[in-house]
A tleap script that builds the chain and sets N, CA, C and O, in Angstrom:
source leaprc.protein.ff14SB
mol = sequence {
  NMET GLY VAL ASP ILE HIE GLN ALA CYS ASP
  ARG VAL LEU ALA PHE ALA PHE GLU GLU ALA
  SER ARG ARG ASP CYS ALA LEU ARG ALA VAL
  HIE SER TRP LYS LEU PRO SER ALA SER GLY
  TYR SER PRO VAL LEU ARG PRO SER VAL ALA
  ARG GLU VAL ASP ARG THR VAL ALA GLN MET
  LEU ASP ASP MET LEU MET PRO TRP ARG LEU
  LYS PHE PRO ASP VAL ARG LEU GLU GLU LYS
  THR PHE ILE GLY SER ALA GLY ARG GLU LEU
  VAL GLN ALA THR THR GLY ALA ASP LEU VAL
  VAL ILE GLY ARG ARG ILE ARG ARG SER PRO
  MET GLY THR HIE LEU GLY PRO VAL ALA HIE
  ALA VAL LEU HIE HIE THR ALA ALA PRO VAL
  ALA VAL LEU ALA HIE CASP
}
set mol.1.N position { 23.243 -8.973 25.994 }
set mol.1.CA position { 22.728 -8.992 27.336 }
set mol.1.C position { 21.671 -10.081 27.422 }
set mol.1.O position { 20.761 -10.148 26.595 }
set mol.2.N position { 21.801 -10.918 28.418 }
set mol.2.CA position { 20.776 -11.906 28.702 }
set mol.2.C position { 19.719 -11.289 29.594 }
set mol.2.O position { 20.045 -10.668 30.606 }
set mol.3.N position { 18.446 -11.454 29.226 }
set mol.3.CA position { 17.355 -10.845 29.981 }
set mol.3.C position { 16.404 -11.931 30.469 }
set mol.3.O position { 15.946 -12.770 29.693 }
set mol.4.N position { 16.117 -11.902 31.757 }
set mol.4.CA position { 15.131 -12.799 32.347 }
set mol.4.C position { 13.853 -11.989 32.532 }
set mol.4.O position { 13.778 -11.138 33.419 }
set mol.5.N position { 12.849 -12.251 31.698 }
set mol.5.CA position { 11.622 -11.456 31.750 }
set mol.5.C position { 10.764 -11.774 32.965 }
set mol.5.O position { 9.761 -11.103 33.212 }
set mol.6.N position { 11.149 -12.784 33.719 }
set mol.6.CA position { 10.377 -13.184 34.900 }
set mol.6.C position { 11.038 -12.723 36.196 }
set mol.6.O position { 10.597 -13.097 37.283 }
set mol.7.N position { 12.076 -11.926 36.092 }
set mol.7.CA position { 12.867 -11.507 37.252 }
set mol.7.C position { 13.118 -10.006 37.140 }
set mol.7.O position { 13.426 -9.515 36.054 }
set mol.8.N position { 12.993 -9.277 38.232 }
set mol.8.CA position { 13.369 -7.862 38.225 }
set mol.8.C position { 14.860 -7.776 37.934 }
set mol.8.O position { 15.670 -8.361 38.653 }
set mol.9.N position { 15.219 -7.059 36.898 }
set mol.9.CA position { 16.645 -7.006 36.544 }
set mol.9.C position { 17.068 -5.595 36.140 }
set mol.9.O position { 17.843 -5.418 35.201 }
set mol.10.N position { 16.551 -4.589 36.860 }
set mol.10.CA position { 16.887 -3.207 36.536 }
set mol.10.C position { 18.381 -2.932 36.622 }
set mol.10.O position { 18.911 -2.156 35.827 }
set mol.11.N position { 19.065 -3.552 37.568 }
set mol.11.CA position { 20.504 -3.342 37.705 }
set mol.11.C position { 21.241 -3.844 36.459 }
set mol.11.O position { 22.164 -3.188 35.976 }
set mol.12.N position { 20.841 -4.981 35.952 }
set mol.12.CA position { 21.455 -5.564 34.752 }
set mol.12.C position { 21.151 -4.686 33.540 }
set mol.12.O position { 22.045 -4.387 32.748 }
set mol.13.N position { 19.897 -4.277 33.397 }
set mol.13.CA position { 19.500 -3.443 32.264 }
set mol.13.C position { 20.206 -2.089 32.300 }
set mol.13.O position { 20.685 -1.611 31.272 }
set mol.14.N position { 20.271 -1.472 33.477 }
set mol.14.CA position { 20.937 -0.176 33.599 }
set mol.14.C position { 22.395 -0.283 33.194 }
set mol.14.O position { 22.894 0.550 32.437 }
set mol.15.N position { 23.080 -1.297 33.690 }
set mol.15.CA position { 24.496 -1.478 33.359 }
set mol.15.C position { 24.679 -1.673 31.856 }
set mol.15.O position { 25.542 -1.039 31.249 }
set mol.16.N position { 23.877 -2.541 31.256 }
set mol.16.CA position { 24.021 -2.839 29.823 }
set mol.16.C position { 23.734 -1.607 28.967 }
set mol.16.O position { 24.488 -1.314 28.038 }
set mol.17.N position { 22.668 -0.889 29.264 }
set mol.17.CA position { 22.343 0.298 28.472 }
set mol.17.C position { 23.389 1.397 28.670 }
set mol.17.O position { 23.769 2.063 27.707 }
set mol.18.N position { 23.855 1.594 29.894 }
set mol.18.CA position { 24.892 2.606 30.141 }
set mol.18.C position { 26.176 2.272 29.391 }
set mol.18.O position { 26.805 3.157 28.810 }
set mol.19.N position { 26.569 0.998 29.401 }
set mol.19.CA position { 27.777 0.589 28.676 }
set mol.19.C position { 27.611 0.759 27.168 }
set mol.19.O position { 28.525 1.233 26.493 }
set mol.20.N position { 26.456 0.377 26.641 }
set mol.20.CA position { 26.217 0.530 25.199 }
set mol.20.C position { 26.228 1.999 24.806 }
set mol.20.O position { 26.757 2.364 23.756 }
set mol.21.N position { 25.644 2.839 25.652 }
set mol.21.CA position { 25.639 4.277 25.370 }
set mol.21.C position { 27.054 4.848 25.439 }
set mol.21.O position { 27.466 5.612 24.566 }
set mol.22.N position { 27.789 4.476 26.475 }
set mol.22.CA position { 29.159 4.975 26.657 }
set mol.22.C position { 30.073 4.522 25.533 }
set mol.22.O position { 30.927 5.285 25.081 }
set mol.23.N position { 29.902 3.278 25.074 }
set mol.23.CA position { 30.755 2.714 24.021 }
set mol.23.C position { 30.250 3.047 22.618 }
set mol.23.O position { 30.924 2.761 21.628 }
set mol.24.N position { 29.053 3.658 22.533 }
set mol.24.CA position { 28.411 3.966 21.255 }
set mol.24.C position { 28.311 2.708 20.386 }
set mol.24.O position { 28.738 2.690 19.232 }
set mol.25.N position { 27.738 1.668 20.974 }
set mol.25.CA position { 27.582 0.414 20.234 }
set mol.25.C position { 26.156 -0.113 20.399 }
set mol.25.O position { 25.410 0.325 21.275 }
set mol.26.N position { 25.805 -1.047 19.550 }
set mol.26.CA position { 24.474 -1.658 19.601 }
set mol.26.C position { 24.383 -2.585 20.806 }
set mol.26.O position { 25.389 -3.079 21.315 }
set mol.27.N position { 23.163 -2.802 21.240 }
set mol.27.CA position { 22.892 -3.696 22.360 }
set mol.27.C position { 21.913 -4.765 21.883 }
set mol.27.O position { 20.856 -4.450 21.337 }
set mol.28.N position { 22.269 -6.013 22.091 }
set mol.28.CA position { 21.388 -7.126 21.742 }
set mol.28.C position { 20.841 -7.716 23.028 }
set mol.28.O position { 21.595 -8.191 23.877 }
set mol.29.N position { 19.517 -7.682 23.165 }
set mol.29.CA position { 18.844 -8.252 24.330 }
set mol.29.C position { 18.316 -9.625 23.940 }
set mol.29.O position { 17.561 -9.756 22.976 }
set mol.30.N position { 18.714 -10.645 24.690 }
set mol.30.CA position { 18.382 -12.034 24.358 }
set mol.30.C position { 17.602 -12.668 25.508 }
set mol.30.O position { 17.967 -12.536 26.676 }
set mol.31.N position { 16.524 -13.357 25.150 }
set mol.31.CA position { 15.770 -14.143 26.134 }
set mol.31.C position { 15.462 -15.491 25.507 }
set mol.31.O position { 14.977 -15.560 24.378 }
set mol.32.N position { 15.738 -16.546 26.226 }
set mol.32.CA position { 15.467 -17.899 25.763 }
set mol.32.C position { 14.375 -18.505 26.621 }
set mol.32.O position { 14.298 -18.241 27.821 }
set mol.33.N position { 13.534 -19.315 26.007 }
set mol.33.CA position { 12.436 -19.921 26.751 }
set mol.33.C position { 12.199 -21.345 26.276 }
set mol.33.O position { 12.583 -21.733 25.172 }
set mol.34.N position { 11.546 -22.117 27.156 }
set mol.34.CA position { 11.137 -23.484 26.824 }
set mol.34.C position { 9.744 -23.697 27.387 }
set mol.34.O position { 9.393 -23.144 28.429 }
set mol.35.N position { 8.948 -24.506 26.690 }
set mol.35.CA position { 7.658 -24.902 27.253 }
set mol.35.C position { 7.923 -25.930 28.339 }
set mol.35.O position { 8.766 -26.808 28.156 }
set mol.36.N position { 7.226 -25.846 29.463 }
set mol.36.CA position { 7.415 -26.855 30.507 }
set mol.36.C position { 7.044 -28.237 29.969 }
set mol.36.O position { 6.084 -28.382 29.213 }
set mol.37.N position { 7.810 -29.241 30.365 }
set mol.37.CA position { 7.535 -30.593 29.884 }
set mol.37.C position { 6.164 -31.076 30.335 }
set mol.37.O position { 5.562 -31.923 29.675 }
set mol.38.N position { 5.667 -30.559 31.433 }
set mol.38.CA position { 4.348 -30.967 31.929 }
set mol.38.C position { 3.214 -30.374 31.098 }
set mol.38.O position { 2.053 -30.742 31.278 }
set mol.39.N position { 3.550 -29.452 30.184 }
set mol.39.CA position { 2.495 -28.815 29.397 }
set mol.39.C position { 1.878 -29.765 28.387 }
set mol.39.O position { 0.769 -29.529 27.909 }
set mol.40.N position { 2.581 -30.831 28.060 }
set mol.40.CA position { 2.060 -31.782 27.084 }
set mol.40.C position { 2.251 -31.337 25.653 }
set mol.40.O position { 1.886 -32.049 24.718 }
set mol.41.N position { 2.826 -30.148 25.480 }
set mol.41.CA position { 3.051 -29.632 24.139 }
set mol.41.C position { 4.526 -29.682 23.804 }
set mol.41.O position { 5.379 -29.448 24.661 }
set mol.42.N position { 4.811 -29.979 22.590 }
set mol.42.CA position { 6.180 -29.902 22.097 }
set mol.42.C position { 6.189 -28.896 20.965 }
set mol.42.O position { 5.346 -28.981 20.073 }
set mol.43.N position { 7.121 -27.938 20.969 }
set mol.43.CA position { 7.165 -26.976 19.878 }
set mol.43.C position { 7.299 -27.658 18.516 }
set mol.43.O position { 6.853 -27.122 17.502 }
set mol.44.N position { 7.912 -28.834 18.499 }
set mol.44.CA position { 8.064 -29.551 17.240 }
set mol.44.C position { 6.721 -30.125 16.795 }
set mol.44.O position { 6.388 -30.079 15.611 }
set mol.45.N position { 5.947 -30.667 17.742 }
set mol.45.CA position { 4.670 -31.274 17.414 }
set mol.45.C position { 3.560 -30.238 17.229 }
set mol.45.O position { 2.639 -30.455 16.442 }
set mol.46.N position { 3.638 -29.144 17.929 }
set mol.46.CA position { 2.603 -28.113 17.863 }
set mol.46.C position { 3.233 -26.760 17.577 }
set mol.46.O position { 3.335 -25.929 18.479 }
set mol.47.N position { 3.666 -26.517 16.321 }
set mol.47.CA position { 4.336 -25.252 16.000 }
set mol.47.C position { 3.465 -24.030 16.267 }
set mol.47.O position { 3.989 -22.960 16.577 }
set mol.48.N position { 2.149 -24.168 16.153 }
set mol.48.CA position { 1.278 -23.014 16.402 }
set mol.48.C position { 1.363 -22.569 17.867 }
set mol.48.O position { 1.315 -21.374 18.162 }
set mol.49.N position { 1.489 -23.528 18.769 }
set mol.49.CA position { 1.632 -23.198 20.188 }
set mol.49.C position { 2.955 -22.475 20.419 }
set mol.49.O position { 3.001 -21.465 21.121 }
set mol.50.N position { 4.021 -22.989 19.830 }
set mol.50.CA position { 5.339 -22.364 19.983 }
set mol.50.C position { 5.335 -20.938 19.423 }
set mol.50.O position { 5.905 -20.036 20.036 }
set mol.51.N position { 4.708 -20.727 18.279 }
set mol.51.CA position { 4.652 -19.384 17.686 }
set mol.51.C position { 3.893 -18.416 18.590 }
set mol.51.O position { 4.309 -17.272 18.776 }
set mol.52.N position { 2.790 -18.880 19.143 }
set mol.52.CA position { 1.990 -18.023 20.022 }
set mol.52.C position { 2.750 -17.680 21.305 }
set mol.52.O position { 2.754 -16.528 21.739 }
set mol.53.N position { 3.383 -18.670 21.900 }
set mol.53.CA position { 4.179 -18.413 23.102 }
set mol.53.C position { 5.328 -17.467 22.765 }
set mol.53.O position { 5.614 -16.549 23.534 }
set mol.54.N position { 5.988 -17.674 21.630 }
set mol.54.CA position { 7.103 -16.803 21.245 }
set mol.54.C position { 6.628 -15.363 21.057 }
set mol.54.O position { 7.329 -14.433 21.456 }
set mol.55.N position { 5.464 -15.162 20.462 }
set mol.55.CA position { 4.921 -13.798 20.316 }
set mol.55.C position { 4.693 -13.167 21.689 }
set mol.55.O position { 5.011 -11.996 21.898 }
set mol.56.N position { 4.148 -13.936 22.611 }
set mol.56.CA position { 3.890 -13.431 23.964 }
set mol.56.C position { 5.195 -13.090 24.677 }
set mol.56.O position { 5.312 -12.041 25.310 }
set mol.57.N position { 6.172 -13.985 24.567 }
set mol.57.CA position { 7.480 -13.752 25.194 }
set mol.57.C position { 8.147 -12.522 24.589 }
set mol.57.O position { 8.704 -11.701 25.318 }
set mol.58.N position { 8.097 -12.384 23.268 }
set mol.58.CA position { 8.696 -11.221 22.602 }
set mol.58.C position { 8.023 -9.933 23.077 }
set mol.58.O position { 8.699 -8.922 23.270 }
set mol.59.N position { 6.713 -9.957 23.267 }
set mol.59.CA position { 6.004 -8.779 23.750 }
set mol.59.C position { 6.407 -8.454 25.188 }
set mol.59.O position { 6.574 -7.286 25.537 }
set mol.60.N position { 6.564 -9.482 26.019 }
set mol.60.CA position { 6.998 -9.267 27.401 }
set mol.60.C position { 8.401 -8.663 27.439 }
set mol.60.O position { 8.676 -7.774 28.246 }
set mol.61.N position { 9.287 -9.143 26.567 }
set mol.61.CA position { 10.639 -8.596 26.489 }
set mol.61.C position { 10.591 -7.140 26.044 }
set mol.61.O position { 11.263 -6.287 26.624 }
set mol.62.N position { 9.796 -6.856 25.014 }
set mol.62.CA position { 9.657 -5.489 24.526 }
set mol.62.C position { 9.121 -4.569 25.620 }
set mol.62.O position { 9.614 -3.454 25.792 }
set mol.63.N position { 8.117 -5.031 26.357 }
set mol.63.CA position { 7.548 -4.228 27.456 }
set mol.63.C position { 8.586 -3.942 28.533 }
set mol.63.O position { 8.642 -2.835 29.069 }
set mol.64.N position { 9.405 -4.937 28.849 }
set mol.64.CA position { 10.429 -4.761 29.877 }
set mol.64.C position { 11.491 -3.749 29.432 }
set mol.64.O position { 12.016 -2.992 30.249 }
set mol.65.N position { 11.799 -3.743 28.141 }
set mol.65.CA position { 12.862 -2.880 27.625 }
set mol.65.C position { 12.398 -1.468 27.275 }
set mol.65.O position { 13.223 -0.565 27.140 }
set mol.66.N position { 11.090 -1.267 27.126 }
set mol.66.CA position { 10.574 0.035 26.683 }
set mol.66.C position { 11.049 1.217 27.530 }
set mol.66.O position { 11.491 2.212 26.955 }
set mol.67.N position { 10.984 1.167 28.862 }
set mol.67.CA position { 11.462 2.318 29.636 }
set mol.67.C position { 12.948 2.609 29.397 }
set mol.67.O position { 13.371 3.765 29.414 }
set mol.68.N position { 13.719 1.569 29.179 }
set mol.68.CA position { 15.162 1.738 28.942 }
set mol.68.C position { 15.415 2.297 27.550 }
set mol.68.O position { 16.337 3.087 27.346 }
set mol.69.N position { 14.597 1.884 26.601 }
set mol.69.CA position { 14.703 2.403 25.240 }
set mol.69.C position { 14.415 3.909 25.252 }
set mol.69.O position { 15.073 4.674 24.547 }
set mol.70.N position { 13.439 4.326 26.049 }
set mol.70.CA position { 13.101 5.750 26.149 }
set mol.70.C position { 14.192 6.535 26.890 }
set mol.70.O position { 14.489 7.677 26.542 }
set mol.71.N position { 14.772 5.919 27.898 }
set mol.71.CA position { 15.823 6.586 28.687 }
set mol.71.C position { 17.131 6.701 27.911 }
set mol.71.O position { 17.895 7.644 28.117 }
set mol.72.N position { 17.395 5.735 27.008 }
set mol.72.CA position { 18.624 5.721 26.224 }
set mol.72.C position { 18.290 5.676 24.734 }
set mol.72.O position { 18.525 4.658 24.083 }
set mol.73.N position { 17.741 6.770 24.182 }
set mol.73.CA position { 17.335 6.751 22.768 }
set mol.73.C position { 18.511 6.611 21.803 }
set mol.73.O position { 18.323 6.253 20.640 }
set mol.74.N position { 19.716 6.889 22.282 }
set mol.74.CA position { 20.901 6.775 21.414 }
set mol.74.C position { 21.366 5.329 21.229 }
set mol.74.O position { 22.163 5.057 20.331 }
set mol.75.N position { 20.886 4.396 22.059 }
set mol.75.CA position { 21.330 3.002 21.987 }
set mol.75.C position { 20.497 2.248 20.950 }
set mol.75.O position { 19.269 2.200 21.028 }
set mol.76.N position { 21.189 1.669 19.989 }
set mol.76.CA position { 20.535 0.815 18.987 }
set mol.76.C position { 20.277 -0.533 19.645 }
set mol.76.O position { 21.208 -1.211 20.078 }
set mol.77.N position { 19.017 -0.913 19.716 }
set mol.77.CA position { 18.632 -2.116 20.455 }
set mol.77.C position { 18.060 -3.159 19.518 }
set mol.77.O position { 17.198 -2.863 18.691 }
set mol.78.N position { 18.548 -4.379 19.654 }
set mol.78.CA position { 18.031 -5.528 18.913 }
set mol.78.C position { 17.516 -6.521 19.944 }
set mol.78.O position { 18.218 -6.849 20.900 }
set mol.79.N position { 16.298 -6.995 19.754 }
set mol.79.CA position { 15.699 -7.954 20.679 }
set mol.79.C position { 15.575 -9.308 19.999 }
set mol.79.O position { 15.142 -9.394 18.850 }
set mol.80.N position { 15.956 -10.371 20.710 }
set mol.80.CA position { 15.865 -11.732 20.181 }
set mol.80.C position { 15.272 -12.644 21.233 }
set mol.80.O position { 15.667 -12.603 22.398 }
set mol.81.N position { 14.326 -13.466 20.823 }
set mol.81.CA position { 13.835 -14.531 21.688 }
set mol.81.C position { 14.109 -15.846 20.984 }
set mol.81.O position { 14.004 -15.944 19.762 }
set mol.82.N position { 14.458 -16.847 21.760 }
set mol.82.CA position { 14.807 -18.157 21.234 }
set mol.82.C position { 14.091 -19.249 22.011 }
set mol.82.O position { 13.821 -19.104 23.204 }
set mol.83.N position { 13.791 -20.327 21.335 }
set mol.83.CA position { 13.293 -21.524 22.006 }
set mol.83.C position { 14.502 -22.409 22.247 }
set mol.83.O position { 15.182 -22.796 21.297 }
set mol.84.N position { 14.781 -22.734 23.500 }
set mol.84.CA position { 15.900 -23.613 23.800 }
set mol.84.C position { 16.564 -23.285 25.113 }
set mol.84.O position { 16.053 -22.505 25.917 }
set mol.85.N position { 17.703 -23.891 25.311 }
set mol.85.CA position { 18.485 -23.715 26.531 }
set mol.85.C position { 19.023 -22.284 26.612 }
set mol.85.O position { 19.660 -21.802 25.675 }
set mol.86.N position { 18.769 -21.615 27.724 }
set mol.86.CA position { 19.212 -20.233 27.883 }
set mol.86.C position { 20.730 -20.112 27.771 }
set mol.86.O position { 21.230 -19.214 27.093 }
set mol.87.N position { 21.460 -21.001 28.426 }
set mol.87.CA position { 22.919 -20.941 28.368 }
set mol.87.C position { 23.438 -21.114 26.956 }
set mol.87.O position { 24.260 -20.323 26.494 }
set mol.88.N position { 22.968 -22.138 26.268 }
set mol.88.CA position { 23.430 -22.418 24.907 }
set mol.88.C position { 23.062 -21.284 23.952 }
set mol.88.O position { 23.897 -20.842 23.163 }
set mol.89.N position { 21.822 -20.813 24.018 }
set mol.89.CA position { 21.368 -19.758 23.108 }
set mol.89.C position { 22.102 -18.444 23.370 }
set mol.89.O position { 22.444 -17.727 22.430 }
set mol.90.N position { 22.342 -18.128 24.633 }
set mol.90.CA position { 23.051 -16.893 24.956 }
set mol.90.C position { 24.501 -16.968 24.493 }
set mol.90.O position { 25.026 -15.990 23.960 }
set mol.91.N position { 25.149 -18.094 24.683 }
set mol.91.CA position { 26.525 -18.253 24.211 }
set mol.91.C position { 26.575 -18.069 22.692 }
set mol.91.O position { 27.462 -17.380 22.188 }
set mol.92.N position { 25.646 -18.667 21.965 }
set mol.92.CA position { 25.625 -18.517 20.507 }
set mol.92.C position { 25.371 -17.074 20.102 }
set mol.92.O position { 25.919 -16.609 19.102 }
set mol.93.N position { 24.554 -16.364 20.859 }
set mol.93.CA position { 24.234 -14.973 20.536 }
set mol.93.C position { 25.389 -14.019 20.822 }
set mol.93.O position { 25.355 -12.868 20.387 }
set mol.94.N position { 26.404 -14.473 21.541 }
set mol.94.CA position { 27.519 -13.589 21.898 }
set mol.94.C position { 28.603 -13.518 20.826 }
set mol.94.O position { 29.582 -12.790 20.989 }
set mol.95.N position { 28.444 -14.250 19.755 }
set mol.95.CA position { 29.442 -14.207 18.688 }
set mol.95.C position { 29.626 -12.767 18.226 }
set mol.95.O position { 28.665 -12.107 17.829 }
set mol.96.N position { 30.847 -12.290 18.278 }
set mol.96.CA position { 31.165 -10.935 17.848 }
set mol.96.C position { 30.883 -9.860 18.881 }
set mol.96.O position { 31.073 -8.677 18.598 }
set mol.97.N position { 30.434 -10.237 20.070 }
set mol.97.CA position { 30.115 -9.240 21.105 }
set mol.97.C position { 31.386 -8.646 21.704 }
set mol.97.O position { 32.403 -9.328 21.835 }
set mol.98.N position { 31.313 -7.373 22.064 }
set mol.98.CA position { 32.408 -6.717 22.765 }
set mol.98.C position { 32.321 -6.956 24.265 }
set mol.98.O position { 33.334 -6.942 24.964 }
set mol.99.N position { 31.104 -7.175 24.756 }
set mol.99.CA position { 30.863 -7.401 26.177 }
set mol.99.C position { 29.547 -8.151 26.311 }
set mol.99.O position { 28.587 -7.857 25.599 }
set mol.100.N position { 29.499 -9.105 27.209 }
set mol.100.CA position { 28.272 -9.843 27.507 }
set mol.100.C position { 27.854 -9.473 28.920 }
set mol.100.O position { 28.661 -9.536 29.847 }
set mol.101.N position { 26.598 -9.089 29.085 }
set mol.101.CA position { 26.077 -8.695 30.391 }
set mol.101.C position { 24.988 -9.690 30.771 }
set mol.101.O position { 24.030 -9.892 30.024 }
set mol.102.N position { 25.142 -10.306 31.933 }
set mol.102.CA position { 24.146 -11.252 32.427 }
set mol.102.C position { 23.873 -10.985 33.902 }
set mol.102.O position { 24.685 -10.384 34.606 }
set mol.103.N position { 22.736 -11.437 34.341 }
set mol.103.CA position { 22.386 -11.334 35.748 }
set mol.103.C position { 22.526 -12.682 36.414 }
set mol.103.O position { 22.644 -13.718 35.759 }
set mol.104.N position { 22.510 -12.643 37.718 }
set mol.104.CA position { 22.496 -13.887 38.488 }
set mol.104.C position { 21.600 -13.665 39.682 }
set mol.104.O position { 21.526 -12.569 40.237 }
set mol.105.N position { 20.925 -14.721 40.061 }
set mol.105.CA position { 20.069 -14.649 41.237 }
set mol.105.C position { 20.940 -14.601 42.487 }
set mol.105.O position { 22.032 -15.167 42.517 }
set mol.106.N position { 20.460 -13.940 43.487 }
set mol.106.CA position { 21.177 -13.897 44.758 }
set mol.106.C position { 20.732 -15.112 45.558 }
set mol.106.O position { 19.558 -15.243 45.906 }
set mol.107.N position { 21.667 -15.991 45.844 }
set mol.107.CA position { 21.366 -17.197 46.613 }
set mol.107.C position { 22.135 -17.148 47.918 }
set mol.107.O position { 23.354 -16.973 47.932 }
set mol.108.N position { 21.430 -17.300 48.983 }
set mol.108.CA position { 22.060 -17.328 50.305 }
set mol.108.C position { 22.379 -18.781 50.628 }
set mol.108.O position { 21.489 -19.630 50.668 }
set mol.109.N position { 23.645 -19.053 50.856 }
set mol.109.CA position { 24.058 -20.429 51.137 }
set mol.109.C position { 25.229 -20.401 52.101 }
set mol.109.O position { 26.085 -19.519 52.016 }
set mol.110.N position { 25.274 -21.348 53.006 }
set mol.110.CA position { 26.420 -21.407 53.909 }
set mol.110.C position { 27.716 -21.731 53.152 }
set mol.110.O position { 28.813 -21.519 53.669 }
set mol.111.N position { 27.579 -22.243 51.929 }
set mol.111.CA position { 28.757 -22.594 51.128 }
set mol.111.C position { 29.277 -21.409 50.320 }
set mol.111.O position { 30.300 -21.529 49.646 }
set mol.112.N position { 28.591 -20.264 50.374 }
set mol.112.CA position { 29.036 -19.084 49.634 }
set mol.112.C position { 28.215 -18.861 48.371 }
set mol.112.O position { 27.174 -19.486 48.166 }
set mol.113.N position { 28.706 -17.959 47.533 }
set mol.113.CA position { 28.021 -17.582 46.304 }
set mol.113.C position { 27.931 -18.758 45.352 }
set mol.113.O position { 28.856 -19.561 45.230 }
set mol.114.N position { 26.804 -18.837 44.687 }
set mol.114.CA position { 26.575 -19.921 43.727 }
set mol.114.C position { 26.134 -19.322 42.400 }
set mol.114.O position { 25.208 -18.512 42.363 }
set mol.115.N position { 26.781 -19.709 41.320 }
set mol.115.CA position { 26.349 -19.295 39.992 }
set mol.115.C position { 25.428 -20.358 39.425 }
set mol.115.O position { 25.653 -21.554 39.611 }
set mol.116.N position { 24.403 -19.921 38.742 }
set mol.116.CA position { 23.479 -20.852 38.112 }
set mol.116.C position { 24.029 -21.362 36.788 }
set mol.116.O position { 25.113 -20.960 36.365 }
set mol.117.N position { 23.288 -22.243 36.137 }
set mol.117.CA position { 23.766 -22.866 34.902 }
set mol.117.C position { 23.943 -21.898 33.742 }
set mol.117.O position { 24.826 -22.105 32.910 }
set mol.118.N position { 23.136 -20.850 33.660 }
set mol.118.CA position { 23.282 -19.896 32.552 }
set mol.118.C position { 24.561 -19.093 32.722 }
set mol.118.O position { 25.355 -18.993 31.787 }
set mol.119.N position { 24.773 -18.519 33.899 }
set mol.119.CA position { 26.002 -17.761 34.140 }
set mol.119.C position { 27.229 -18.650 33.961 }
set mol.119.O position { 28.233 -18.223 33.391 }
set mol.120.N position { 27.149 -19.867 34.442 }
set mol.120.CA position { 28.264 -20.810 34.306 }
set mol.120.C position { 28.570 -21.069 32.828 }
set mol.120.O position { 29.731 -21.023 32.424 }
set mol.121.N position { 27.552 -21.337 32.027 }
set mol.121.CA position { 27.753 -21.607 30.598 }
set mol.121.C position { 28.376 -20.413 29.893 }
set mol.121.O position { 29.304 -20.570 29.100 }
set mol.122.N position { 27.869 -19.229 30.179 }
set mol.122.CA position { 28.390 -18.032 29.515 }
set mol.122.C position { 29.835 -17.777 29.920 }
set mol.122.O position { 30.676 -17.498 29.066 }
set mol.123.N position { 30.132 -17.869 31.206 }
set mol.123.CA position { 31.499 -17.615 31.665 }
set mol.123.C position { 32.513 -18.588 31.062 }
set mol.123.O position { 33.660 -18.219 30.811 }
set mol.124.N position { 32.090 -19.811 30.836 }
set mol.124.CA position { 33.022 -20.826 30.355 }
set mol.124.C position { 33.048 -21.011 28.847 }
set mol.124.O position { 33.976 -21.624 28.319 }
set mol.125.N position { 32.046 -20.492 28.143 }
set mol.125.CA position { 31.963 -20.814 26.716 }
set mol.125.C position { 31.867 -19.626 25.776 }
set mol.125.O position { 31.681 -19.821 24.575 }
set mol.126.N position { 31.983 -18.420 26.267 }
set mol.126.CA position { 31.986 -17.269 25.368 }
set mol.126.C position { 33.371 -16.663 25.328 }
set mol.126.O position { 34.105 -16.685 26.316 }
set mol.127.N position { 33.720 -16.120 24.172 }
set mol.127.CA position { 35.049 -15.529 24.000 }
set mol.127.C position { 35.092 -14.079 24.485 }
set mol.127.O position { 36.170 -13.546 24.745 }
set mol.128.N position { 33.946 -13.449 24.605 }
set mol.128.CA position { 33.887 -12.038 24.990 }
set mol.128.C position { 34.015 -11.870 26.498 }
set mol.128.O position { 33.742 -12.803 27.254 }
set mol.129.N position { 34.430 -10.684 26.939 }
set mol.129.CA position { 34.413 -10.411 28.384 }
set mol.129.C position { 32.967 -10.465 28.885 }
set mol.129.O position { 32.034 -10.140 28.150 }
set mol.130.N position { 32.793 -10.877 30.138 }
set mol.130.CA position { 31.459 -11.056 30.711 }
set mol.130.C position { 31.337 -10.244 31.998 }
set mol.130.O position { 32.204 -10.297 32.870 }
set mol.131.N position { 30.240 -9.490 32.098 }
set mol.131.CA position { 29.900 -8.786 33.334 }
set mol.131.C position { 28.714 -9.517 33.955 }
set mol.131.O position { 27.664 -9.651 33.327 }
set mol.132.N position { 28.883 -9.988 35.193 }
set mol.132.CA position { 27.814 -10.685 35.900 }
set mol.132.C position { 27.354 -9.801 37.044 }
set mol.132.O position { 28.139 -9.452 37.926 }
set mol.133.N position { 26.074 -9.441 37.026 }
set mol.133.CA position { 25.518 -8.579 38.053 }
set mol.133.C position { 24.415 -9.306 38.791 }
set mol.133.O position { 23.624 -10.026 38.181 }
set mol.134.N position { 24.358 -9.123 40.101 }
set mol.134.CA position { 23.290 -9.723 40.895 }
set mol.134.C position { 21.981 -9.021 40.576 }
set mol.134.O position { 21.937 -7.798 40.445 }
set mol.135.N position { 20.906 -9.812 40.450 }
set mol.135.CA position { 19.579 -9.232 40.252 }
set mol.135.C position { 19.206 -8.420 41.468 }
set mol.135.O position { 19.738 -8.628 42.558 }
set mol.136.N position { 18.286 -7.493 41.275 }
set mol.136.CA position { 17.821 -6.639 42.365 }
set mol.136.C position { 17.210 -7.455 43.477 }
set mol.136.O position { 16.765 -6.896 44.479 }
savepdb mol mol.pdb
quit
């Protein structure tokens, strides 16, 4: 499951935890992040900054998942945070997955529904079935 810690995604989390519970399988929650280029920091040049940000991101992910962990104690949960492209990292994390669950932002457009780059990458580059749910 791809998790956006900056977006309300209860619908995505509920679906993923319910499916993992129903299928009696483990659930891997993945969040990818990058430092903004305007920050002046590069994780390669300043590894201490990257480590600190990663600890903060991991804590935010854990906080977001805690209510779901309590609601579904039978689900074995693995949390992963990565530095890099969300689409690429999520596709790599889906190796061996039975189902990939991702969210998508709701975009109002006269041209119709629009998928973002992460959903597009996952739909086109993962071998597993994919469930795409609109964020709340």
